[in-house]
MMTF fields as JSON, N, C-alpha, C and O atoms, coordinates in Angstrom:
{
  "mmtfVersion": "1.0.0",
  "mmtfProducer": "UNKNOWN",
  "numBonds": 331,
  "numAtoms": 332,
  "numGroups": 83,
  "numChains": 1,
  "numModels": 1,
  "chainsPerModel": [1],
  "groupsPerChain": [83],
  "chainIdList": ["A"],
  "bondAtomList": [4, 2, 8, 6, 12, 10, 16, 14, 20, 18, 24, 22, 28, 26, 32, 30, 36, 34, 40, 38, 44, 42, 48, 46, 52, 50, 56, 54, 60, 58, 64, 62, 68, 66, 72, 70, 76, 74, 80, 78, 84, 82, 88, 86, 92, 90, 96, 94, 100, 98, 104, 102, 108, 106, 112, 110, 116, 114, 120, 118, 124, 122, 128, 126, 132, 130, 136, 134, 140, 138, 144, 142, 148, 146, 152, 150, 156, 154, 160, 158, 164, 162, 168, 166, 172, 170, 176, 174, 180, 178, 184, 182, 188, 186, 192, 190, 196, 194, 200, 198, 204, 202, 208, 206, 212, 210, 216, 214, 220, 218, 224, 222, 228, 226, 232, 230, 236, 234, 240, 238, 244, 242, 248, 246, 252, 250, 256, 254, 260, 258, 264, 262, 268, 266, 272, 270, 276, 274, 280, 278, 284, 282, 288, 286, 292, 290, 296, 294, 300, 298, 304, 302, 308, 306, 312, 310, 316, 314, 320, 318, 324, 322, 328, 326],
  "bondOrderList": [1, 1, 1, 1, 1, 1, 1, 1, 1, 1, 1, 1, 1, 1, 1, 1, 1, 1, 1, 1, 1, 1, 1, 1, 1, 1, 1, 1, 1, 1, 1, 1, 1, 1, 1, 1, 1, 1, 1, 1, 1, 1, 1, 1, 1, 1, 1, 1, 1, 1, 1, 1, 1, 1, 1, 1, 1, 1, 1, 1, 1, 1, 1, 1, 1, 1, 1, 1, 1, 1, 1, 1, 1, 1, 1, 1, 1, 1, 1, 1, 1, 1],
  "groupList": [{"groupName": "MET", "atomNameList": ["N", "CA", "C", "O"], "elementList": ["N", "C", "C", "O"], "formalChargeList": [0, 0, 0, 0], "bondAtomList": [1, 0, 2, 1, 3, 2], "bondOrderList": [1, 1, 2], "singleLetterCode": "M", "chemCompType": "L-PEPTIDE LINKING"}, {"groupName": "ALA", "atomNameList": ["N", "CA", "C", "O"], "elementList": ["N", "C", "C", "O"], "formalChargeList": [0, 0, 0, 0], "bondAtomList": [1, 0, 2, 1, 3, 2], "bondOrderList": [1, 1, 2], "singleLetterCode": "A", "chemCompType": "L-PEPTIDE LINKING"}, {"groupName": "LEU", "atomNameList": ["N", "CA", "C", "O"], "elementList": ["N", "C", "C", "O"], "formalChargeList": [0, 0, 0, 0], "bondAtomList": [1, 0, 2, 1, 3, 2], "bondOrderList": [1, 1, 2], "singleLetterCode": "L", "chemCompType": "L-PEPTIDE LINKING"}, {"groupName": "ASP", "atomNameList": ["N", "CA", "C", "O"], "elementList": ["N", "C", "C", "O"], "formalChargeList": [0, 0, 0, 0], "bondAtomList": [1, 0, 2, 1, 3, 2], "bondOrderList": [1, 1, 2], "singleLetterCode": "D", "chemCompType": "L-PEPTIDE LINKING"}, {"groupName": "HIS", "atomNameList": ["N", "CA", "C", "O"], "elementList": ["N", "C", "C", "O"], "formalChargeList": [0, 0, 0, 0], "bondAtomList": [1, 0, 2, 1, 3, 2], "bondOrderList": [1, 1, 2], "singleLetterCode": "H", "chemCompType": "L-PEPTIDE LINKING"}, {"groupName": "ASN", "atomNameList": ["N", "CA", "C", "O"], "elementList": ["N", "C", "C", "O"], "formalChargeList": [0, 0, 0, 0], "bondAtomList": [1, 0, 2, 1, 3, 2], "bondOrderList": [1, 1, 2], "singleLetterCode": "N", "chemCompType": "L-PEPTIDE LINKING"}, {"groupName": "ILE", "atomNameList": ["N", "CA", "C", "O"], "elementList": ["N", "C", "C", "O"], "formalChargeList": [0, 0, 0, 0], "bondAtomList": [1, 0, 2, 1, 3, 2], "bondOrderList": [1, 1, 2], "singleLetterCode": "I", "chemCompType": "L-PEPTIDE LINKING"}, {"groupName": "THR", "atomNameList": ["N", "CA", "C", "O"], "elementList": ["N", "C", "C", "O"], "formalChargeList": [0, 0, 0, 0], "bondAtomList": [1, 0, 2, 1, 3, 2], "bondOrderList": [1, 1, 2], "singleLetterCode": "T", "chemCompType": "L-PEPTIDE LINKING"}, {"groupName": "LYS", "atomNameList": ["N", "CA", "C", "O"], "elementList": ["N", "C", "C", "O"], "formalChargeList": [0, 0, 0, 0], "bondAtomList": [1, 0, 2, 1, 3, 2], "bondOrderList": [1, 1, 2], "singleLetterCode": "K", "chemCompType": "L-PEPTIDE LINKING"}, {"groupName": "VAL", "atomNameList": ["N", "CA", "C", "O"], "elementList": ["N", "C", "C", "O"], "formalChargeList": [0, 0, 0, 0], "bondAtomList": [1, 0, 2, 1, 3, 2], "bondOrderList": [1, 1, 2], "singleLetterCode": "V", "chemCompType": "L-PEPTIDE LINKING"}, {"groupName": "CYS", "atomNameList": ["N", "CA", "C", "O"], "elementList": ["N", "C", "C", "O"], "formalChargeList": [0, 0, 0, 0], "bondAtomList": [1, 0, 2, 1, 3, 2], "bondOrderList": [1, 1, 2], "singleLetterCode": "C", "chemCompType": "L-PEPTIDE LINKING"}, {"groupName": "PRO", "atomNameList": ["N", "CA", "C", "O"], "elementList": ["N", "C", "C", "O"], "formalChargeList": [0, 0, 0, 0], "bondAtomList": [1, 0, 2, 1, 3, 2], "bondOrderList": [1, 1, 2], "singleLetterCode": "P", "chemCompType": "L-PEPTIDE LINKING"}, {"groupName": "PHE", "atomNameList": ["N", "CA", "C", "O"], "elementList": ["N", "C", "C", "O"], "formalChargeList": [0, 0, 0, 0], "bondAtomList": [1, 0, 2, 1, 3, 2], "bondOrderList": [1, 1, 2], "singleLetterCode": "F", "chemCompType": "L-PEPTIDE LINKING"}, {"groupName": "GLU", "atomNameList": ["N", "CA", "C", "O"], "elementList": ["N", "C", "C", "O"], "formalChargeList": [0, 0, 0, 0], "bondAtomList": [1, 0, 2, 1, 3, 2], "bondOrderList": [1, 1, 2], "singleLetterCode": "E", "chemCompType": "L-PEPTIDE LINKING"}, {"groupName": "GLY", "atomNameList": ["N", "CA", "C", "O"], "elementList": ["N", "C", "C", "O"], "formalChargeList": [0, 0, 0, 0], "bondAtomList": [1, 0, 2, 1, 3, 2], "bondOrderList": [1, 1, 2], "singleLetterCode": "G", "chemCompType": "PEPTIDE LINKING"}, {"groupName": "GLN", "atomNameList": ["N", "CA", "C", "O"], "elementList": ["N", "C", "C", "O"], "formalChargeList": [0, 0, 0, 0], "bondAtomList": [1, 0, 2, 1, 3, 2], "bondOrderList": [1, 1, 2], "singleLetterCode": "Q", "chemCompType": "L-PEPTIDE LINKING"}, {"groupName": "ARG", "atomNameList": ["N", "CA", "C", "O"], "elementList": ["N", "C", "C", "O"], "formalChargeList": [0, 0, 0, 0], "bondAtomList": [1, 0, 2, 1, 3, 2], "bondOrderList": [1, 1, 2], "singleLetterCode": "R", "chemCompType": "L-PEPTIDE LINKING"}, {"groupName": "SER", "atomNameList": ["N", "CA", "C", "O"], "elementList": ["N", "C", "C", "O"], "formalChargeList": [0, 0, 0, 0], "bondAtomList": [1, 0, 2, 1, 3, 2], "bondOrderList": [1, 1, 2], "singleLetterCode": "S", "chemCompType": "L-PEPTIDE LINKING"}, {"groupName": "TRP", "atomNameList": ["N", "CA", "C", "O"], "elementList": ["N", "C", "C", "O"], "formalChargeList": [0, 0, 0, 0], "bondAtomList": [1, 0, 2, 1, 3, 2], "bondOrderList": [1, 1, 2], "singleLetterCode": "W", "chemCompType": "L-PEPTIDE LINKING"}],
  "groupTypeList": [0, 1, 2, 1, 3, 4, 5, 6, 7, 3, 8, 6, 3, 6, 7, 3, 9, 7, 10, 11, 6, 7, 12, 9, 8, 1, 8, 9, 1, 6, 13, 13, 2, 13, 13, 14, 13, 6, 2, 15, 6, 4, 2, 5, 4, 14, 13, 11, 2, 13, 5, 9, 11, 16, 17, 2, 14, 13, 13, 14, 4, 13, 9, 2, 13, 8, 6, 3, 5, 14, 3, 14, 7, 18, 13, 2, 6, 9, 16, 16, 14, 1, 3],
  "groupIdList": [1, 2, 3, 4, 5, 6, 7, 8, 9, 10, 11, 12, 13, 14, 15, 16, 17, 18, 19, 20, 21, 22, 23, 24, 25, 26, 27, 28, 29, 30, 31, 32, 33, 34, 35, 36, 37, 38, 39, 40, 41, 42, 43, 44, 45, 46, 47, 48, 49, 50, 51, 52, 53, 54, 55, 56, 57, 58, 59, 60, 61, 62, 63, 64, 65, 66, 67, 68, 69, 70, 71, 72, 73, 74, 75, 76, 77, 78, 79, 80, 81, 82, 83],
  "secStructList": [7, 7, 4, 4, 4, 1, 7, 7, 7, 3, 3, 3, 3, 7, 6, 6, 1, 7, 6, 6, 2, 2, 2, 2, 2, 2, 2, 2, 2, 2, 2, 6, 1, 7, 6, 6, 7, 3, 3, 3, 3, 3, 3, 3, 6, 6, 2, 2, 2, 2, 2, 2, 2, 2, 2, 2, 2, 2, 6, 6, 7, 3, 3, 3, 3, 3, 3, 3, 7, 1, 1, 1, 3, 3, 3, 3, 3, 3, 3, 7, 7, 7, 7],
  "xCoordList": [-13.959, -15.36, -15.931, -15.264, -17.118, -17.752, -18.569, -18.992, -18.77, -19.541, -20.908, -21.38, -21.54, -22.878, -22.865, -23.917, -21.696, -21.597, -21.68, -21.85, -21.561, -21.615, -23.041, -23.734, -23.467, -24.78, -24.624, -24.557, -24.565, -24.266, -25.469, -26.583, -25.213, -26.249, -26.425, -27.55, -25.301, -25.353, -24.173, -23.188, -24.283, -23.244, -23.002, -23.928, -21.737, -21.414, -20.413, -19.673, -20.407, -19.469, -18.656, -19.197, -17.35, -16.491, -15.455, -14.386, -15.781, -14.849, -14.762, -13.852, -15.702, -15.722, -15.049, -15.086, -14.427, -13.736, -12.303, -11.956, -11.465, -10.057, -9.746, -10.513, -8.613, -8.163, -7.891, -7.378, -8.206, -8.678, -10.208, -10.729, -10.925, -12.386, -12.896, -13.984, -12.138, -12.565, -12.77, -13.774, -11.812, -11.948, -13.094, -13.844, -13.238, -14.315, -15.67, -16.508, -15.892, -17.176, -17.384, -18.489, -16.325, -16.428, -16.725, -17.541, -16.066, -16.269, -17.698, -18.325, -18.211, -19.586, -20.562, -21.498, -20.346, -21.25, -21.224, -22.274, -20.045, -19.98, -20.518, -21.042, -20.398, -20.919, -22.441, -23.036, -23.073, -24.532, -25.06, -26.26, -24.162, -24.552, -24.485, -23.865, -25.129, -25.05, -23.834, -23.367, -23.331, -22.204, -22.505, -23.58, -21.548, -21.686, -22.267, -22.164, -22.88, -23.42, -22.278, -21.175, -22.557, -21.505, -21.742, -22.842, -20.663, -20.671, -19.822, -18.708, -20.362, -19.611, -19.208, -20.059, -17.918, -17.389, -16.779, -15.863, -17.288, -16.751, -15.726, -16.08, -14.437, -13.396, -12.35, -12.295, -11.524, -10.484, -9.228, -8.98, -8.438, -7.121, -6.209, -6.531, -5.109, -4.142, -4.356, -4.621, -4.238, -4.357, -5.619, -5.531, -6.799, -8.0, -7.933, -8.336, -7.432, -7.352, -6.327, -6.462, -5.319, -4.328, -4.825, -4.701, -5.384, -5.711, -7.032, -7.098, -8.075, -9.401, -9.407, -9.853, -8.932, -8.945, -8.089, -8.491, -6.921, -6.039, -6.697, -6.681, -7.27, -7.893, -9.12, -9.327, -9.938, -11.114, -10.682, -11.311, -9.617, -9.085, -8.601, -8.81, -7.952, -7.483, -8.652, -8.502, -9.814, -11.018, -11.734, -12.722, -11.249, -11.835, -12.8, -13.502, -12.843, -13.711, -12.897, -11.673, -13.568, -12.891, -13.047, -14.161, -11.935, -11.948, -12.052, -11.136, -13.169, -13.411, -12.809, -12.325, -12.848, -12.395, -12.153, -12.794, -11.2, -10.954, -11.136, -10.492, -12.011, -12.316, -11.946, -12.46, -11.069, -10.627, -11.68, -11.996, -12.222, -13.22, -12.587, -13.288, -11.259, -10.558, -10.608, -10.155, -11.162, -11.269, -10.657, -10.963, -9.799, -9.188, -9.989, -9.603, -11.11, -11.894, -11.95, -11.7, -12.276, -12.33, -13.593, -14.209, -13.966, -15.035, -14.357, -13.644, -14.591, -14.074, -15.253, -16.249, -15.145, -16.207, -15.74, -14.726, -16.503, -16.08, -17.218, -18.362, -16.878, -17.838, -17.626, -16.504, -18.72, -18.633, -18.27, -18.853, -17.3, -16.87, -17.68, -18.614, -17.302, -17.977, -17.571, -16.508, -18.436, -18.132, -17.03, -16.647],
  "yCoordList": [11.279, 10.907, 11.297, 11.121, 11.807, 12.221, 11.07, 10.156, 11.144, 10.128, 9.914, 8.78, 10.98, 10.902, 10.166, 9.734, 10.017, 9.343, 7.825, 7.137, 7.306, 5.86, 5.451, 6.155, 4.319, 3.78, 2.907, 1.682, 3.542, 2.86, 2.057, 2.57, 0.78, -0.144, -0.083, -0.107, -0.002, -0.014, 0.78, 1.006, 1.202, 1.977, 1.399, 0.925, 1.446, 1.098, 2.116, 2.745, 2.26, 3.143, 2.277, 1.696, 2.187, 1.379, 2.241, 1.76, 3.504, 4.406, 4.135, 4.624, 3.362, 3.111, 1.802, 1.416, 1.104, -0.156, -0.092, 0.763, -1.002, -1.036, -2.321, -3.283, -2.307, -3.498, -4.626, -4.354, -5.852, -6.373, -6.391, -6.887, -5.862, -5.876, -5.011, -5.265, -3.998, -3.162, -4.014, -3.869, -4.91, -5.765, -6.755, -7.004, -7.311, -8.284, -7.646, -8.246, -6.442, -5.759, -5.438, -5.591, -4.993, -4.685, -5.954, -5.932, -7.051, -8.314, -8.814, -9.241, -8.761, -9.193, -8.336, -8.861, -7.03, -6.123, -6.379, -6.391, -6.583, -6.773, -8.141, -8.298, -9.121, -10.452, -10.487, -11.422, -9.488, -9.401, -8.845, -8.908, -8.3, -7.724, -8.774, -9.826, -8.47, -9.309, -8.876, -7.745, -9.763, -9.438, -8.168, -8.032, -7.249, -6.005, -4.846, -3.692, -5.143, -4.057, -3.329, -3.86, -2.099, -1.225, -0.876, -0.506, -1.009, -0.696, 0.545, 0.662, 1.468, 2.641, 2.382, 2.106, 2.469, 2.212, 3.498, 4.057, 3.963, 5.142, 4.621, 3.89, 5.0, 4.46, 5.51, 6.573, 5.189, 6.1, 5.975, 4.947, 7.057, 7.081, 6.121, 5.734, 5.742, 4.883, 3.416, 3.069, 2.56, 1.116, 0.7, -0.084, 1.2, 0.782, 1.126, 0.319, 2.305, 2.736, 1.907, 1.737, 1.4, 0.55, -0.883, -1.494, -1.42, -2.841, -3.226, -4.246, -2.44, -2.82, -2.891, -3.903, -1.863, -1.973, -3.134, -3.851, -3.315, -4.401, -5.761, -6.616, -5.959, -7.236, -7.505, -8.636, -6.481, -6.672, -6.997, -7.82, -6.36, -6.662, -8.103, -8.771, -8.574, -9.962, -10.946, -12.091, -10.501, -11.335, -11.32, -12.032, -10.523, -10.487, -9.349, -9.346, -8.375, -7.218, -6.068, -6.039, -5.138, -4.045, -2.727, -2.238, -2.164, -0.851, 0.185, 0.336, 0.89, 1.871, 3.227, 3.93, 3.584, 4.926, 5.043, 4.373, 5.921, 6.329, 7.837, 8.551, 8.327, 9.755, 10.294, 9.82, 11.268, 11.903, 12.907, 13.842, 12.719, 13.64, 14.882, 15.835, 14.873, 16.028, 16.151, 17.148, 15.131, 15.172, 13.929, 13.606, 13.241, 12.018, 10.767, 9.657, 10.95, 9.802, 9.774, 10.779, 8.628, 8.403, 7.647, 6.999, 7.743, 6.917, 5.97, 6.398, 4.695, 3.676, 3.128, 2.699, 3.14, 2.666, 1.357, 1.313, 0.285, -1.056, -1.777, -1.786, -2.381, -3.19, -4.658, -5.165, -5.326, -6.734, -7.57, -7.425, -8.444, -9.35, -10.643, -10.803, -11.548, -12.841, -13.717, -13.542, -14.646, -15.592, -16.544, -17.404],
  "zCoordList": [-16.558, -16.524, -15.16, -14.141, -15.131, -13.886, -13.298, -14.005, -12.011, -11.301, -11.934, -12.022, -12.372, -12.962, -14.303, -14.774, -14.924, -16.209, -16.1, -17.106, -14.891, -14.668, -14.311, -13.577, -14.831, -14.505, -13.259, -13.359, -12.089, -10.832, -10.359, -10.253, -10.079, -9.634, -8.115, -7.615, -7.38, -5.917, -5.374, -6.077, -4.114, -3.437, -2.05, -1.391, -1.614, -0.23, 0.309, -0.447, 1.616, 2.319, 3.259, 4.2, 3.009, 3.874, 4.601, 4.975, 4.792, 5.472, 6.97, 7.639, 7.496, 8.939, 9.328, 10.496, 8.362, 8.653, 8.163, 7.348, 8.662, 8.279, 7.514, 7.54, 6.842, 6.112, 7.109, 8.194, 6.791, 5.515, 5.38, 4.381, 6.364, 6.312, 5.163, 4.645, 4.755, 3.632, 2.385, 1.688, 2.101, 0.927, 1.105, 0.161, 2.278, 2.533, 2.254, 1.581, 2.76, 2.542, 1.062, 0.542, 0.383, -1.044, -1.845, -2.766, -1.495, -2.205, -2.042, -3.012, -0.823, -0.572, -1.378, -1.98, -1.391, -2.114, -3.616, -4.258, -4.178, -5.634, -6.035, -7.138, -5.167, -5.47, -5.474, -6.011, -4.886, -4.897, -6.219, -6.489, -7.041, -8.329, -9.43, -9.271, -10.538, -11.733, -12.551, -12.422, -13.379, -14.249, -15.051, -15.635, -15.071, -15.819, -15.02, -15.437, -13.869, -13.044, -12.346, -12.22, -11.893, -11.37, -9.904, -9.493, -9.135, -7.706, -7.455, -7.965, -6.665, -6.205, -4.764, -3.918, -4.484, -3.146, -2.61, -3.213, -1.479, -0.795, 0.213, 1.138, 0.034, 0.895, 1.221, 0.604, 2.202, 2.657, 1.805, 1.174, 1.804, 1.177, 1.945, 3.069, 1.37, 2.049, 1.703, 0.552, 2.717, 2.503, 1.758, 0.813, 2.153, 1.419, -0.066, -0.903, -0.401, -1.795, -2.573, -3.785, -1.895, -2.547, -2.671, -3.732, -1.595, -1.534, -2.19, -2.876, -1.998, -2.506, -4.035, -4.577, -4.762, -6.23, -6.74, -7.656, -6.15, -6.579, -6.352, -7.238, -5.181, -4.85, -5.709, -6.15, -5.955, -6.816, -8.24, -8.905, -8.712, -10.036, -10.136, -11.149, -9.074, -9.04, -9.043, -9.47, -8.568, -8.545, -9.898, -10.079, -10.842, -12.174, -12.432, -13.443, -11.523, -11.697, -12.304, -12.178, -12.952, -13.639, -12.885, -12.699, -12.459, -11.827, -12.941, -13.749, -12.975, -14.027, -13.715, -14.602, -12.429, -12.077, -10.576, -9.766, -10.231, -8.846, -8.828, -9.596, -7.954, -7.897, -6.512, -5.499, -6.477, -5.232, -4.792, -5.528, -3.597, -3.051, -2.43, -2.09, -2.281, -1.739, -0.228, 0.333, 0.44, 1.905, 2.552, 3.7, 1.815, 2.325, 1.985, 2.352, 1.282, 0.842, -0.684, -1.349, -1.208, -2.652, -3.005, -2.159, -4.268, -4.823, -5.81, -6.717, -5.616, -6.506, -7.294, -6.711, -8.613, -9.477, -10.103, -10.8, -9.839, -10.248, -10.984, -10.528, -12.132, -12.876, -12.505, -12.531, -12.162, -11.78, -12.994, -14.069, -12.801, -13.845, -13.828, -13.043, -14.703, -14.792, -13.609, -13.014, -13.296, -12.205, -12.595, -11.801]
}
């Protein structure tokens, strides 16, 4: 699925922060959305790519897709779950 195929509600860039702040910023951003809305998260490969999707999933949100930008960064597409 391509990035354009998602009805993205909001976007954040967390490439300038390190774990665990990456998850904190992602959590705050997704909590500002309504249930079912979609957040695009621009993040770095490595720890952020491992920890942020796992932690958001544990919070009840659905990771729809991980897209490799080919430059060491990724786009994470996440649908907000129910409260």
